[in-house]
N, C-alpha and C positions, 0 to 999 in steps of 0.2 A: 376480493384483491385487489391491491390497490394500481390506480391510476397512475399515479407517481411514473414521472419520465423514468429512465434509466437510461446507461450506457454500459457495453462489455470494454473487459480490459484485460488485458495478460500479467501472472504472477507465478512468478518460478515457471512456468512454462504453462500455466494451466488456464483456460477462460473461466474469465466472473459478469456476472452480471450485476451491476452493485446501482443503488439510488444516482442520479444527477447529484451533483454536488459532493459527492464521498471525498472529504479528506484521508490520504493515508493517513493520518491516526488513529481515524473512526473506523478503517480497512484492517490496521492493527488489530483493532479492538473486536474488533468480526472475527477475526481468526485468532485469538486467545493471545495474542501476541502481545509482549512487555515494549513499549518501544523503544527502552533507556536496553532492550535486550537481543536486539537487531541491527544492522545497518542495511543501510537501503537504496538500490540504485533504482531512478526512476530516470526511463530512456537515458538509458547508456550512462547517465550521471550521477557519481552518491551525492547521497544527498547528507551536510550534514544534521544535529540532531534538532537546533532549533529550523531549520531549512522542512522537516518532517514534519514540525508541527502546520505549517504553515499550508503544505503545499494538498492544493487541489488535485483528484485525478481527473482524468476527464477522455473522453470516449478515445478504444484506441490505444491510450496508454503501455507501456511495456513495466513492469516493475518486478525487480530478482530484490528477496529479502535475503537475508543472509544469518541464523543465529550465531552470536556471540558466545564465543564456550571460553570459559574460565578453565586451565590445566597448568600443569607443572612439571 
């Protein structure tokens, strides 16, 4: 068992425990979601694609992930 510090976040209404220092991009990868196929809201603020790549998740953060679906 790892002694790595963890934090608790909420993503789409579900609580997750992740390693401290986790980025949004690494969280998406863990969830098997392609960053270019989702829109992210972090603590009620929509993020641009460049912000998604830079943002580190902090304890108590709330993330909403919306999958982008093409249609016609």
